C-alpha positions in Angstrom: -55.4 -20.5 72.4 -51.7 -20.8 71.9 -49.6 -21.2 75.1 -46.0 -20.2 75.4 -43.7 -22.9 76.3 -40.9 -22.0 78.8 -38.6 -24.6 77.5 -35.4 -23.5 75.7 -35.6 -23.6 72.0 -33.4 -26.0 70.1 -30.6 -24.4 68.2 -31.2 -23.9 64.4 -28.2 -26.1 63.5 -27.7 -29.4 65.3 -24.2 -30.5 65.8 -23.5 -34.1 65.0 -22.7 -36.4 67.9 -19.6 -37.6 66.1 -17.1 -35.5 64.3 -17.3 -35.7 60.5 -14.5 -37.8 59.1 -12.5 -36.0 56.5 -11.0 -38.1 53.7 -7.3 -38.5 53.8 -5.4 -37.1 50.8 -3.8 -39.7 48.6 -0.1 -39.9 48.9 1.7 -38.9 45.7 4.6 -41.2 45.3 7.5 -39.0 44.3 11.0 -40.1 45.3 9.8 -42.1 48.3 12.1 -40.3 50.7 9.8 -37.6 52.1 6.4 -39.0 51.1 5.8 -36.5 48.4 6.1 -33.4 50.5 7.7 -31.3 47.8 5.2 -32.3 45.1 2.1 -30.3 44.1 -1.2 -30.9 45.9 -3.7 -32.9 43.9 -6.0 -30.7 41.8 -9.8 -31.0 42.3 -11.6 -33.2 39.8 -12.9 -30.9 37.0 -12.8 -33.4 34.1 -15.9 -32.3 32.3 -16.1 -28.6 33.3 -15.3 -27.3 29.8 -17.4 -29.9 28.0 -20.4 -29.1 30.2 -20.1 -25.4 29.3 -20.1 -26.2 25.6 -23.1 -28.4 26.1 -25.0 -25.6 27.8 -24.0 -23.1 25.1 -25.1 -25.6 22.4 -28.5 -26.2 24.1 -29.0 -22.4 24.3 -28.4 -22.0 20.6 -30.8 -24.9 19.8 -33.5 -23.3 22.0 -33.1 -20.0 20.2 -33.4 -21.5 16.8 -36.4 -23.7 17.8 -38.1 -20.7 19.4 -37.5 -18.5 16.3 -38.9 -21.2 14.0 -41.9 -22.0 16.2 -42.8 -18.4 16.9 -42.5 -17.2 13.4 -43.8 -20.2 11.5 -46.4 -21.7 13.8 -47.7 -18.7 15.8 -47.1 -16.2 13.1 -48.5 -18.3 10.2 -45.6 -17.3 8.0 -43.5 -19.6 5.8 -40.6 -21.3 7.7 -38.1 -20.3 5.1 -38.6 -16.6 6.0 -37.2 -17.2 9.5 -33.7 -17.3 8.1 -33.9 -14.1 6.1 -32.1 -11.0 7.4 -34.9 -8.7 6.2 -37.4 -10.5 8.4 -35.5 -9.8 11.6 -34.5 -6.3 10.5 -38.2 -5.6 10.1 -39.0 -7.1 13.6 -36.2 -5.0 15.1 -37.5 -1.9 13.5 -41.0 -2.6 14.8 -39.8 -3.0 18.4 -37.3 -0.2 18.6 -38.9 2.4 16.2 -38.9 5.9 17.5 
């Protein structure tokens, strides 16, 4: 049988024994007189933020095209050239949303 222990429970978050060292910001040269106090603070590094969004969008489009082709031609046993016809998808849309 399970016995209750009278000891105090440990806190959920342990505090480190040493304080965490924060990196010092790099000094921005400037005129050299005040150590760059009047210059703008350094921006966070976001070099590839826009490129990564484009890559994700491109991969989504590729997945959509591959899924359409695989589903219609392989699972549906229809010719692959019919995947790109507007009439095909109009017919599918009418089948799904018909009153």
